VMD Tcl script that draws the C-alpha trace (Angstrom):
set ca {
  {-201.25 -61.94 -2.07}
  {-200.44 -62.29 1.88}
  {-200.21 -65.83 1.44}
  {-198.31 -65.93 -1.85}
  {-195.58 -63.67 0.40}
  {-195.48 -65.93 3.30}
  {-195.00 -69.16 1.06}
  {-192.23 -67.44 -0.80}
  {-190.78 -66.09 2.64}
  {-191.02 -70.00 4.04}
  {-189.22 -71.06 0.90}
  {-186.58 -68.63 1.25}
  {-186.08 -69.92 4.71}
  {-185.73 -73.51 3.56}
  {-183.44 -73.00 1.00}
  {-181.32 -71.04 3.56}
  {-181.22 -73.81 6.27}
  {-180.54 -76.24 3.39}
  {-177.48 -73.71 2.23}
  {-175.89 -73.73 5.27}
  {-175.92 -77.09 5.54}
  {-174.58 -77.70 1.59}
  {-171.75 -75.24 2.97}
  {-170.99 -77.29 6.12}
  {-171.38 -80.37 3.94}
  {-168.74 -79.11 1.74}
  {-166.52 -78.11 4.91}
  {-166.65 -81.44 6.43}
  {-165.66 -83.52 3.07}
  {-162.34 -81.16 2.94}
  {-161.67 -81.71 6.64}
  {-162.46 -85.08 5.69}
  {-160.14 -85.94 2.43}
  {-157.21 -83.46 4.05}
  {-157.29 -85.68 7.15}
  {-157.27 -88.79 5.21}
  {-154.93 -87.78 3.19}
  {-152.47 -86.76 5.82}
  {-152.69 -90.18 7.11}
  {-151.95 -91.79 4.04}
  {-148.94 -89.53 3.29}
  {-147.23 -90.19 6.67}
  {-147.27 -93.79 5.56}
  {-146.04 -93.14 2.34}
  {-143.21 -90.55 3.53}
  {-141.86 -92.85 6.22}
  {-141.73 -95.62 3.74}
  {-140.10 -93.47 1.28}
  {-137.55 -92.06 3.67}
  {-137.00 -96.29 4.69}
  {-136.36 -97.16 1.08}
  {-134.72 -94.19 -0.27}
  {-137.90 -93.54 -2.53}
  {-138.28 -89.83 -3.97}
  {-140.52 -87.51 -1.28}
  {-142.32 -85.90 -3.96}
  {-143.46 -88.82 -5.56}
  {-145.37 -90.28 -2.09}
  {-146.89 -86.72 -1.90}
  {-147.91 -86.89 -5.42}
  {-149.81 -90.54 -4.47}
  {-151.37 -89.65 -1.76}
  {-152.47 -86.27 -2.94}
  {-156.66 -85.86 -2.45}
  {-156.73 -84.03 -5.62}
  {-158.43 -80.67 -6.13}
  {-156.98 -77.48 -4.67}
  {-154.94 -79.18 -1.58}
  {-151.26 -79.15 -1.19}
  {-149.02 -81.84 0.49}
  {-146.09 -80.71 2.51}
  {-142.75 -82.40 3.80}
  {-141.65 -80.63 6.33}
  {-138.11 -80.87 8.43}
  {-138.63 -80.89 12.55}
  {-138.31 -76.80 11.96}
  {-140.94 -76.26 9.75}
  {-138.81 -75.62 6.94}
  {-140.31 -77.00 3.35}
  {-138.59 -79.85 2.19}
  {-140.61 -80.94 -0.96}
  {-144.28 -79.93 -2.04}
  {-146.87 -81.30 -4.25}
  {-149.93 -79.70 -5.13}
  {-151.70 -76.32 -5.87}
  {-149.11 -74.48 -3.87}
  {-150.75 -71.39 -5.51}
  {-153.75 -71.76 -4.01}
  {-152.41 -72.96 -0.57}
  {-149.31 -70.83 0.23}
  {-147.84 -72.03 3.18}
  {-145.37 -69.32 5.11}
  {-142.60 -70.01 7.25}
  {-143.66 -68.30 10.12}
  {-146.84 -70.45 10.00}
  {-145.06 -73.69 9.82}
  {-142.88 -73.03 12.53}
  {-145.52 -71.89 14.55}
  {-146.99 -75.65 14.50}
  {-146.16 -78.12 16.58}
  {-145.25 -80.64 14.19}
  {-143.56 -82.83 17.35}
  {-147.45 -84.31 17.40}
  {-150.08 -84.79 15.38}
  {-152.99 -82.05 14.72}
  {-155.01 -80.31 12.95}
  {-156.51 -76.46 12.64}
  {-157.88 -74.28 10.38}
  {-154.94 -71.62 9.21}
  {-155.22 -68.04 8.31}
  {-152.63 -68.17 5.15}
  {-151.64 -65.35 2.78}
  {-153.81 -67.47 -0.08}
  {-156.76 -67.67 2.32}
  {-158.57 -69.65 5.60}
  {-157.27 -73.15 4.86}
  {-158.05 -76.66 6.57}
  {-154.70 -78.22 7.78}
  {-153.69 -81.66 9.13}
  {-150.06 -82.69 10.05}
  {-148.58 -85.46 12.02}
  {-144.85 -86.68 12.82}
  {-142.61 -88.90 10.71}
  {-140.66 -91.76 11.95}
  {-137.36 -90.03 11.47}
  {-138.79 -86.46 13.21}
  {-139.80 -84.50 10.45}
  {-143.61 -84.10 9.61}
  {-146.04 -83.80 6.79}
  {-148.88 -81.66 6.50}
  {-151.77 -81.62 4.31}
  {-154.04 -77.98 3.34}
  {-156.86 -77.27 0.87}
  {-159.04 -74.07 1.19}
  {-161.49 -74.56 3.88}
  {-165.00 -73.31 1.70}
  {-164.09 -76.34 -0.87}
  {-161.31 -78.51 -1.92}
  {-162.62 -78.72 -5.47}
  {-163.45 -74.85 -5.26}
  {-166.84 -75.87 -7.20}
  {-169.56 -73.28 -7.98}
  {-170.74 -71.60 -4.78}
  {-174.15 -73.64 -3.51}
  {-175.63 -70.19 -3.17}
  {-175.75 -69.81 -6.82}
  {-178.18 -72.95 -7.45}
  {-180.24 -72.10 -4.66}
  {-180.60 -68.78 -5.53}
  {-181.62 -69.76 -9.02}
  {-184.11 -72.22 -7.70}
  {-185.81 -69.77 -5.43}
  {-185.60 -66.99 -8.74}
  {-187.35 -69.71 -10.50}
  {-190.08 -70.74 -7.96}
  {-190.96 -67.07 -7.18}
  {-191.23 -65.71 -10.88}
  {-193.76 -68.97 -11.38}
  {-195.52 -68.13 -7.95}
  {-195.65 -64.69 -9.18}
  {-197.09 -65.45 -13.04}
  {-199.67 -67.73 -11.15}
  {-200.88 -64.69 -8.92}
  {-201.02 -62.45 -11.78}
  {-202.93 -64.92 -13.74}
  {-205.32 -65.04 -11.16}
  {-205.57 -61.82 -10.71}
  {-206.35 -61.51 -14.07}
  {-208.60 -64.38 -14.27}
  {-210.30 -62.84 -11.61}
  {-210.82 -59.49 -13.17}
  {-211.37 -61.32 -16.44}
  {-214.57 -63.48 -14.68}
  {-215.75 -60.21 -13.26}
  {-215.91 -58.55 -16.59}
  {-217.25 -61.24 -18.33}
  {-220.44 -61.55 -16.15}
  {-220.70 -58.04 -16.50}
  {-220.77 -58.80 -19.89}
  {-222.65 -61.83 -20.41}
  {-225.72 -59.29 -18.44}
  {-225.30 -57.29 -21.11}
  {-225.60 -59.66 -23.44}
  {-228.79 -61.25 -21.98}
  {-230.22 -57.91 -21.85}
  {-229.08 -57.20 -25.58}
  {-230.75 -60.69 -26.41}
  {-234.03 -60.01 -24.67}
  {-234.21 -56.47 -26.81}
  {-233.72 -58.21 -30.24}
  {-236.22 -60.85 -29.02}
  {-238.96 -58.35 -27.81}
  {-238.00 -55.32 -29.66}
  {-238.21 -56.35 -32.63}
  {-234.83 -55.63 -34.46}
  {-232.19 -57.12 -36.40}
  {-228.84 -56.69 -37.57}
  {-228.56 -57.05 -41.61}
  {-225.62 -57.79 -44.07}
  {-225.61 -56.96 -48.01}
  {-223.34 -59.26 -50.32}
  {-222.01 -57.62 -52.79}
  {-221.33 -60.92 -55.13}
  {-224.91 -62.11 -54.56}
  {-226.31 -59.01 -54.26}
  {-228.40 -60.47 -51.09}
  {-229.58 -59.07 -47.98}
  {-229.65 -61.30 -45.05}
  {-231.75 -60.12 -41.78}
  {-232.57 -62.03 -38.54}
  {-235.57 -63.87 -37.32}
  {-236.26 -61.44 -34.42}
  {-237.12 -59.22 -36.76}
  {-238.99 -60.79 -39.40}
  {-241.34 -62.83 -37.27}
  {-243.00 -60.10 -35.76}
  {-243.86 -58.52 -39.61}
  {-245.05 -62.23 -40.34}
  {-242.24 -62.54 -42.72}
  {-240.99 -65.82 -41.72}
  {-239.67 -67.57 -38.45}
  {-235.98 -67.70 -38.89}
  {-233.42 -65.87 -40.17}
  {-233.37 -64.88 -43.91}
  {-231.77 -64.02 -46.98}
  {-233.57 -61.93 -49.66}
  {-232.70 -60.89 -53.15}
  {-232.58 -57.23 -54.38}
  {-235.75 -58.42 -56.30}
  {-237.91 -59.57 -53.10}
  {-237.02 -56.26 -51.79}
  {-238.31 -54.42 -54.79}
  {-241.32 -56.35 -54.05}
  {-242.02 -55.96 -50.14}
  {-240.90 -52.24 -50.39}
  {-243.14 -49.42 -51.11}
  {-242.53 -47.88 -54.23}
  {-241.65 -44.57 -52.74}
  {-238.94 -45.67 -50.37}
  {-237.79 -48.06 -52.56}
  {-235.03 -45.93 -54.03}
  {-233.90 -45.04 -50.14}
  {-233.95 -48.69 -49.18}
  {-231.53 -49.78 -51.98}
  {-229.31 -46.76 -51.08}
  {-229.04 -47.66 -47.47}
  {-228.55 -51.36 -47.68}
  {-226.21 -51.23 -51.34}
  {-224.94 -48.05 -51.28}
  {-226.47 -47.29 -54.56}
  {-226.43 -44.16 -55.66}
  {-224.14 -43.50 -52.36}
  {-224.74 -40.85 -49.55}
  {-227.43 -42.03 -47.95}
  {-226.84 -44.15 -44.42}
  {-230.05 -44.24 -42.70}
  {-233.58 -43.39 -42.71}
  {-237.30 -45.10 -42.81}
  {-238.67 -47.29 -45.09}
  {-242.13 -49.19 -45.33}
  {-242.67 -53.03 -46.10}
  {-245.53 -54.94 -46.73}
  {-246.77 -57.21 -44.57}
  {-249.08 -60.47 -45.14}
  {-252.63 -58.50 -44.42}
  {-252.16 -55.85 -46.97}
  {-250.87 -53.20 -44.69}
  {-247.69 -51.73 -44.12}
  {-244.96 -51.57 -41.49}
  {-242.06 -49.06 -40.76}
  {-238.67 -50.06 -40.43}
  {-235.41 -47.93 -39.74}
  {-232.48 -48.93 -41.09}
  {-229.10 -47.49 -40.82}
  {-225.60 -48.27 -41.54}
  {-221.95 -47.34 -40.95}
  {-221.11 -43.51 -42.65}
  {-217.79 -45.27 -44.12}
  {-219.54 -48.64 -45.29}
  {-218.67 -49.41 -48.94}
  {-220.80 -51.19 -51.52}
  {-218.84 -54.38 -51.45}
  {-219.11 -54.76 -47.29}
  {-222.09 -53.17 -46.14}
  {-223.97 -54.11 -42.82}
  {-226.06 -52.13 -40.20}
  {-229.29 -52.50 -37.84}
  {-232.93 -52.47 -39.03}
  {-235.74 -51.65 -36.55}
  {-239.41 -51.83 -36.51}
  {-241.08 -48.42 -35.83}
  {-244.69 -49.71 -35.73}
  {-244.85 -49.09 -31.84}
  {-242.63 -51.81 -30.30}
  {-239.93 -51.03 -28.25}
  {-236.41 -51.12 -29.53}
  {-233.24 -51.09 -28.11}
  {-230.19 -49.47 -29.24}
  {-227.75 -50.50 -31.65}
  {-224.70 -50.93 -29.24}
  {-226.29 -53.72 -27.55}
  {-225.35 -55.94 -30.97}
  {-221.73 -54.84 -30.86}
  {-221.30 -55.32 -26.87}
  {-222.70 -58.82 -27.70}
  {-220.20 -59.34 -30.18}
  {-217.10 -57.80 -28.28}
  {-218.35 -59.79 -25.50}
  {-218.05 -63.36 -27.35}
  {-214.71 -62.01 -28.48}
  {-212.91 -61.01 -25.39}
  {-214.50 -64.73 -23.79}
  {-212.62 -66.97 -27.05}
  {-209.75 -65.11 -26.18}
  {-209.20 -66.06 -22.89}
  {-206.37 -68.64 -22.81}
  {-208.08 -70.43 -19.84}
  {-211.34 -72.68 -20.36}
  {-214.44 -70.54 -19.56}
  {-218.05 -71.58 -18.78}
  {-220.87 -69.56 -17.72}
  {-224.20 -70.69 -16.17}
  {-227.76 -69.17 -15.45}
  {-229.22 -68.80 -12.13}
  {-231.10 -72.16 -13.20}
  {-228.41 -73.77 -13.93}
  {-228.37 -73.55 -17.84}
  {-225.33 -73.31 -20.09}
  {-225.09 -69.65 -21.27}
  {-221.79 -69.35 -22.71}
  {-218.61 -70.64 -23.18}
  {-215.48 -70.74 -24.97}
  {-213.50 -72.85 -27.74}
  {-210.61 -73.83 -24.89}
  {-213.60 -75.53 -22.57}
  {-214.92 -77.70 -25.80}
  {-211.08 -78.68 -26.49}
  {-210.34 -79.89 -22.87}
  {-213.29 -81.88 -22.25}
  {-213.47 -82.74 -26.65}
  {-217.10 -81.95 -27.36}
  {-218.52 -82.46 -30.63}
  {-219.02 -79.70 -32.83}
  {-222.11 -77.83 -32.17}
  {-222.92 -80.36 -29.31}
  {-223.11 -77.44 -27.29}
  {-225.44 -75.15 -26.80}
  {-227.42 -72.19 -24.44}
  {-229.91 -73.37 -22.48}
  {-228.55 -76.89 -21.74}
  {-228.92 -78.38 -18.07}
  {-225.58 -79.24 -16.83}
  {-226.30 -83.09 -16.94}
  {-226.81 -83.00 -20.51}
  {-223.52 -81.02 -21.02}
  {-221.73 -83.62 -18.93}
  {-223.65 -86.45 -20.92}
  {-222.20 -85.03 -24.09}
  {-218.66 -84.37 -23.15}
  {-216.13 -87.16 -24.92}
  {-213.63 -86.74 -22.22}
  {-214.23 -87.35 -18.21}
  {-217.84 -85.70 -17.98}
  {-217.78 -86.97 -14.55}
  {-215.29 -83.85 -13.85}
  {-217.24 -81.53 -15.22}
  {-220.27 -82.45 -13.28}
  {-218.17 -82.69 -10.27}
  {-216.12 -79.77 -10.55}
  {-217.77 -77.16 -13.38}
  {-221.67 -77.67 -12.76}
  {-223.98 -75.39 -10.82}
  {-224.98 -77.82 -8.63}
  {-221.25 -78.94 -7.21}
  {-220.62 -78.09 -4.01}
  {-218.70 -74.87 -3.57}
  {-216.96 -75.41 -0.68}
  {-213.31 -74.39 -1.99}
  {-213.28 -71.69 -4.66}
  {-210.23 -72.97 -5.76}
  {-209.54 -76.63 -6.64}
  {-206.71 -78.64 -8.33}
  {-208.16 -81.52 -10.42}
  {-206.32 -84.62 -12.38}
  {-206.55 -85.25 -15.73}
  {-205.87 -88.61 -17.61}
  {-202.04 -88.60 -18.91}
  {-200.97 -86.60 -16.10}
  {-201.84 -83.12 -16.61}
  {-203.79 -81.31 -14.01}
  {-206.22 -78.32 -14.06}
  {-206.74 -75.44 -11.80}
  {-210.34 -74.43 -11.28}
  {-211.19 -71.11 -10.03}
  {-215.80 -70.65 -9.61}
  {-217.51 -67.56 -8.48}
  {-221.31 -66.96 -7.91}
  {-222.51 -64.00 -10.24}
  {-224.99 -61.45 -8.82}
  {-228.03 -62.87 -10.66}
  {-227.28 -66.25 -8.62}
  {-225.19 -67.87 -11.39}
  {-221.64 -69.49 -11.59}
  {-218.42 -68.69 -13.97}
  {-215.89 -71.49 -14.02}
  {-212.53 -70.51 -15.10}
  {-209.78 -73.11 -15.75}
  {-206.16 -73.09 -16.15}
  {-203.36 -75.76 -16.94}
  {-201.04 -76.04 -14.27}
  {-199.39 -78.96 -15.79}
  {-195.96 -77.54 -15.80}
  {-196.16 -76.35 -12.26}
  {-196.98 -79.48 -10.58}
  {-194.51 -81.40 -12.30}
  {-191.92 -78.60 -11.45}
  {-192.62 -78.85 -7.54}
  {-192.47 -82.98 -8.19}
  {-188.93 -82.61 -9.50}
  {-188.00 -79.67 -6.66}
  {-189.26 -82.48 -3.67}
  {-187.03 -85.39 -5.32}
  {-184.23 -83.16 -5.42}
  {-184.59 -82.20 -1.65}
  {-185.36 -85.92 -0.92}
  {-181.98 -86.50 -3.42}
  {-179.95 -84.12 -1.26}
  {-181.37 -85.29 2.12}
  {-180.48 -88.80 1.51}
  {-176.69 -87.93 0.43}
  {-176.20 -85.69 3.25}
  {-177.06 -88.61 5.13}
  {-174.82 -91.04 3.02}
  {-172.21 -88.56 3.66}
  {-172.86 -88.44 7.37}
  {-172.54 -92.68 7.75}
  {-169.14 -92.41 5.33}
  {-168.02 -89.81 8.24}
  {-168.47 -92.09 10.86}
  {-167.06 -95.19 9.02}
  {-164.19 -93.00 8.04}
  {-163.38 -91.82 11.26}
  {-163.39 -95.49 12.72}
  {-161.30 -96.64 10.14}
  {-159.39 -94.13 10.95}
  {-159.40 -95.03 14.59}
  {-158.28 -98.81 13.62}
  {-155.38 -97.96 11.61}
  {-153.88 -95.58 13.85}
  {-154.41 -98.40 16.51}
  {-152.59 -100.99 14.01}
  {-150.05 -98.33 13.38}
  {-149.38 -97.49 16.80}
  {-149.10 -101.74 17.20}
  {-146.65 -101.88 14.09}
  {-144.53 -98.89 15.34}
  {-144.13 -100.40 18.87}
  {-143.37 -103.78 17.10}
  {-140.74 -102.26 15.24}
  {-138.83 -100.08 18.03}
  {-139.20 -103.34 19.93}
  {-137.27 -105.00 16.96}
  {-134.70 -102.35 17.09}
  {-134.06 -101.85 20.52}
  {-133.54 -106.01 20.86}
  {-131.22 -106.10 18.14}
  {-129.19 -102.98 19.60}
  {-129.21 -105.06 23.00}
  {-128.45 -108.13 21.74}
  {-125.46 -106.96 19.27}
  {-124.16 -105.28 22.49}
  {-124.45 -108.05 24.30}
  {-122.83 -110.36 21.74}
  {-119.78 -107.98 21.10}
  {-118.89 -107.90 25.03}
  {-117.88 -112.07 24.86}
  {-116.46 -111.23 21.45}
  {-113.82 -108.72 22.41}
  {-113.02 -111.28 25.04}
  {-112.50 -113.70 22.39}
  {-110.69 -112.02 20.04}
  {-108.18 -110.56 22.20}
  {-107.94 -113.93 23.53}
  {-107.00 -115.15 20.74}
  {-104.87 -112.40 19.28}
  {-102.43 -113.04 22.71}
  {-102.43 -117.18 21.83}
  {-101.82 -116.35 18.08}
  {-98.79 -114.06 18.67}
  {-97.93 -116.61 21.78}
  {-97.29 -113.65 23.59}
  {-96.78 -116.16 26.84}
  {-94.65 -118.81 24.96}
  {-95.34 -121.17 21.98}
  {-98.23 -123.29 21.72}
  {-97.84 -127.16 22.18}
  {-98.81 -128.18 18.86}
  {-99.09 -126.76 15.39}
  {-102.60 -127.52 14.78}
  {-104.05 -125.23 18.00}
  {-102.13 -122.22 16.45}
  {-104.20 -122.90 13.13}
  {-107.05 -123.25 15.20}
  {-106.61 -120.21 16.83}
  {-105.96 -118.55 14.10}
  {-109.45 -119.79 12.75}
  {-111.32 -118.52 15.97}
  {-109.32 -115.08 15.42}
  {-110.70 -114.68 12.13}
  {-114.42 -116.21 12.84}
  {-114.51 -113.55 15.69}
  {-113.24 -110.77 13.48}
  {-115.83 -111.70 10.74}
  {-118.84 -112.04 13.67}
  {-117.68 -108.94 15.30}
  {-117.99 -107.13 11.74}
  {-121.35 -108.60 11.30}
  {-122.23 -107.34 14.47}
  {-121.21 -103.77 13.95}
  {-123.33 -103.86 10.80}
  {-126.62 -105.06 12.55}
  {-126.42 -102.41 15.28}
  {-125.76 -99.43 12.58}
  {-128.27 -100.50 10.70}
  {-130.50 -100.99 13.68}
  {-129.70 -97.55 14.57}
  {-130.31 -96.05 11.44}
  {-133.88 -97.78 11.68}
  {-134.63 -96.47 14.86}
  {-133.39 -92.70 13.84}
  {-130.65 -92.81 16.57}
  {-127.97 -91.73 13.95}
  {-127.23 -88.64 13.72}
  {-124.48 -86.81 11.18}
  {-122.34 -83.92 11.61}
  {-121.36 -82.78 8.42}
  {-118.70 -80.62 8.10}
  {-115.47 -79.85 5.95}
  {-114.13 -83.39 5.69}
  {-109.96 -84.06 3.88}
  {-111.43 -86.46 1.64}
  {-107.74 -87.34 0.52}
  {-106.45 -88.10 4.17}
  {-109.79 -90.49 4.58}
  {-109.01 -92.15 1.35}
  {-105.71 -92.99 2.40}
  {-106.70 -94.37 5.74}
  {-109.03 -96.63 4.26}
  {-106.66 -97.92 1.34}
  {-104.15 -99.08 4.12}
  {-106.87 -100.54 6.36}
  {-107.61 -102.94 3.50}
  {-104.34 -103.54 2.09}
  {-103.44 -106.31 4.36}
  {-106.58 -108.03 3.35}
  {-106.04 -107.54 -0.11}
  {-102.88 -108.99 0.00}
  {-103.95 -111.89 1.56}
  {-106.58 -112.47 -1.13}
  {-104.12 -112.21 -3.27}
  {-105.65 -109.33 -4.78}
  {-103.79 -106.24 -5.78}
  {-104.84 -102.91 -4.69}
  {-103.61 -99.21 -6.42}
  {-104.98 -95.82 -5.22}
  {-105.06 -92.93 -7.40}
  {-106.15 -90.19 -4.79}
  {-104.02 -87.74 -4.34}
  {-105.24 -83.78 -4.48}
  {-108.78 -84.90 -3.78}
  {-110.40 -81.82 -2.69}
  {-112.56 -81.17 0.47}
  {-115.98 -82.56 0.80}
  {-119.29 -81.51 3.02}
  {-119.75 -84.72 4.69}
  {-119.54 -86.39 8.15}
  {-116.40 -88.06 8.46}
  {-116.67 -90.76 9.81}
  {-119.37 -91.54 7.21}
  {-117.34 -91.19 4.47}
  {-114.79 -93.92 6.12}
  {-117.34 -96.45 6.69}
  {-118.68 -95.93 3.00}
  {-115.08 -96.32 1.54}
  {-114.35 -99.17 3.80}
  {-117.49 -101.05 2.77}
  {-116.99 -100.38 -1.13}
  {-113.44 -101.69 -0.77}
  {-114.59 -104.42 1.64}
  {-116.99 -105.55 -0.95}
  {-114.60 -105.38 -3.92}
  {-111.87 -107.35 -2.16}
  {-114.37 -110.13 -1.09}
  {-115.73 -110.71 -4.67}
  {-112.63 -110.34 -6.67}
  {-110.74 -113.38 -7.16}
  {-106.79 -113.69 -6.42}
  {-104.88 -112.36 -9.21}
  {-107.39 -109.90 -9.93}
  {-106.99 -105.79 -9.40}
  {-108.46 -103.03 -7.50}
  {-108.21 -99.55 -8.53}
  {-109.36 -96.51 -6.35}
  {-109.45 -92.73 -7.89}
  {-111.75 -89.56 -7.50}
  {-112.59 -87.30 -9.86}
  {-114.67 -83.81 -9.21}
  {-116.85 -81.14 -10.37}
  {-117.50 -77.78 -9.58}
  {-120.20 -79.01 -7.01}
  {-119.34 -82.75 -5.76}
  {-116.51 -85.56 -5.65}
  {-117.33 -89.11 -6.82}
  {-114.71 -92.04 -4.98}
  {-114.84 -94.55 -8.03}
  {-114.10 -98.32 -7.00}
  {-113.38 -100.77 -9.90}
  {-112.54 -104.60 -9.49}
  {-112.09 -107.23 -11.98}
  {-114.14 -109.38 -9.90}
  {-117.08 -111.82 -11.54}
  {-119.78 -108.52 -12.17}
  {-123.06 -109.07 -11.83}
  {-125.73 -109.27 -13.70}
  {-128.67 -106.90 -14.50}
  {-131.30 -108.59 -12.69}
  {-129.75 -109.13 -9.24}
  {-127.94 -105.68 -9.73}
  {-131.40 -104.04 -8.79}
  {-131.75 -105.35 -5.67}
  {-128.48 -104.60 -4.31}
  {-129.16 -101.80 -1.32}
  {-132.00 -103.63 0.22}
  {-130.57 -104.96 4.07}
  {-129.63 -108.78 3.53}
  {-129.43 -108.97 -0.25}
  {-126.41 -110.35 -2.12}
  {-124.91 -109.82 -5.37}
  {-124.94 -113.64 -6.07}
  {-127.37 -116.76 -5.05}
  {-128.29 -117.35 -1.86}
  {-127.80 -120.96 -2.07}
  {-124.54 -121.16 -4.27}
  {-122.51 -118.01 -2.76}
  {-119.15 -118.39 -1.23}
  {-118.47 -115.60 0.12}
  {-119.47 -114.34 3.75}
  {-121.09 -111.19 4.99}
  {-124.59 -110.47 6.30}
  {-125.63 -108.37 3.21}
  {-125.65 -105.24 5.09}
  {-122.53 -103.13 3.75}
  {-124.60 -101.70 1.04}
  {-127.70 -101.43 2.62}
  {-125.26 -98.87 5.30}
  {-123.82 -97.01 2.67}
  {-126.89 -96.26 0.65}
  {-128.47 -94.91 3.76}
  {-125.42 -93.02 4.79}
  {-125.23 -91.05 1.51}
  {-129.02 -90.11 1.26}
  {-128.26 -88.67 5.03}
  {-125.16 -86.73 3.64}
  {-127.09 -85.69 0.18}
  {-124.89 -87.98 -1.96}
  {-124.99 -90.73 -4.48}
  {-124.42 -94.41 -4.36}
  {-124.14 -96.00 -7.75}
  {-122.79 -99.53 -9.64}
  {-122.18 -100.82 -12.53}
  {-121.28 -104.28 -13.46}
  {-121.12 -106.57 -16.52}
  {-120.67 -110.27 -15.70}
  {-117.32 -111.58 -16.11}
  {-115.94 -108.04 -16.43}
  {-116.22 -106.76 -13.21}
  {-117.80 -103.73 -10.71}
  {-117.56 -100.33 -10.36}
  {-119.00 -98.59 -7.39}
  {-119.37 -94.95 -7.21}
  {-119.90 -92.53 -4.02}
  {-120.33 -89.00 -5.11}
  {-120.11 -86.63 -2.14}
  {-120.99 -82.61 -1.92}
  {-118.29 -80.17 -1.66}
  {-120.68 -77.89 -0.31}
  {-123.76 -78.17 1.80}
  {-125.73 -76.86 -0.57}
  {-124.34 -78.55 -3.62}
  {-126.81 -80.43 -6.26}
  {-124.41 -83.51 -6.82}
  {-124.24 -86.27 -10.01}
  {-122.35 -88.72 -11.24}
  {-119.77 -88.47 -13.65}
  {-120.06 -88.43 -17.34}
  {-118.34 -92.00 -18.09}
  {-120.74 -94.09 -16.23}
  {-124.21 -91.86 -16.08}
  {-126.15 -93.82 -18.57}
  {-124.69 -97.81 -17.35}
  {-125.08 -97.11 -13.56}
  {-127.79 -98.15 -11.07}
  {-128.39 -95.79 -8.59}
  {-129.05 -97.16 -5.57}
  {-129.81 -93.81 -3.50}
  {-133.37 -92.13 -4.07}
  {-133.55 -90.20 -7.28}
  {-134.31 -87.09 -5.69}
  {-132.03 -87.17 -2.77}
  {-129.54 -84.39 -3.61}
  {-132.75 -82.10 -5.07}
  {-134.49 -82.93 -1.71}
  {-131.14 -81.75 0.28}
  {-131.10 -78.83 -2.04}
  {-134.48 -77.51 -1.58}
  {-133.78 -78.32 2.24}
  {-130.83 -75.90 2.23}
  {-132.83 -72.73 0.45}
  {-135.41 -73.37 2.83}
  {-133.27 -73.20 5.82}
  {-131.40 -69.41 4.72}
}
mol new
graphics top color blue
foreach p $ca { graphics top sphere $p radius 0.5 }
foreach p [lrange $ca 0 end-1] q [lrange $ca 1 end] { graphics top cylinder $p $q radius 0.2 }
display resetview
């Protein structure tokens, strides 16, 4: 029992250690998935911000699954967008503002929903992305201790059952040893005391008696069945009535008594017959004793022998008993079945070698583990049988020097033990694979960070180069344009030839056009570098639209295009004044540029409760649907690159798209080839307004800005408040 308790205690310690490793493995897996998701979300959000895609869709693409939640945060910690199980991971504003969002980090946070592993990093525009998941397990799987607890309980139950079976076997072996001694004494008493059990068969009206009584009387050397006629011939006439009454129950009322039987020598032998008081006429048995001077045994011996045999047969394990001389004494049916002994092949008194020789299956195991000659270095031993079966053999010496062997079937226990070892090996291999994957992931993340840093450096160098070169080009262009204007206006006198004046006009037009291109490139590079900071406030939209129309009116007149504006009483908007003017001028410039002479351009404003839409409609050539989807990207044109007849760098719509997204507005274009184009720019009337396009163009327009731009602006405003 002490060894069993020590085994269970050691197993419990091993399971606790394995449990801790499994819990640690789940925590490591959660941290790795959060860290990986944070890196992917940062890349996708940077791309979404550059392209105007939905931040929530980007978070959905990089979401690691399970109970994790991805947050798009502002530089001050306000939640801009969220995706995931935010009921399981709730990020309160105080905790978000306490984090250092300007640099990458990871930490276990105490959130209102519990402890969570969080990883964050800044985005290119100064905002940040944060991914968090429950610290214990990102997938909220079944607690590890339940499985290991069930395993420990099962092993403890099996061990306790085996221990109880062993104790029962030990007690049964002790009881069997005592019963065998009683059986041997009873057998000796029957053989030497000249007594016999008898049985009466009411159907055949016969009496059966054993050789142990009949042989000393000279009535036969074997068990014999007597008819009532034979009993009448053997019994003394004076005792015949009593003999028939005891043996057959007729007449009833007599259960025991002495009778005399005739022996072969002509004398009389005295017998004592006895039966149970409740014996019936149809089922009657008893005991006969020889009273001719020989010693007799008590009738309880026969009953003890019968009970002993029943007890041995009821044992579920294989049982065999040998005497001190190594001869077979008693066995049960289980022992015969295991080694496939033929019927009546075993009999008391056989030596062990003869018993092993008569076995049809594995007689060598009988000789090696069950025979008295086998070495008893181990009182308990496990024996393998064919077909992946196992026996646990327990051997004990009896008081007289014999041997008791009991064999239990432990096949199921061995198979469960092998299965448990296989599970332990699989678990160790899984832990090793996870460790290797973690190391590979760490190395991959390091390389990714290095490449990302190089890409960011290259992008920053490109933006700085463009900005620097744009400034370098603007300085000489300003001089060229200034001197060209002086020469074109002939401020210091007329030019010598009209051709010179035409040349000066061409130089001035080209210089102005080149200056516009440089200004667009400079603005685009500033936006990409994150250096553009808008200052939204209430803007008088009517005044801005009228100024823009006046600036474009001369260019439209020179191009032979009629420009009309209906913008009176346009309500104020919440935006950056310079950005509103630049978007309006870009839309008007594009309309003038792509409207042929004799065409018309109309500027109107339509307002609702949340926003004001500036509508610029022209009667130009229009744009087909395939090229319409490509508008809004830098250096993209509405017509073919090789056949276009208009000048420009293709940055006007890209700048307008970026400026509208930064203000929470919408930029959309609807066009039909041969009929013209309608461009719409919708500005919010309040800082928390959610804008939408007018109903008349909502179904036909192609929206250039991000689909969730206004929604994201609305969420950010609510979080700020």
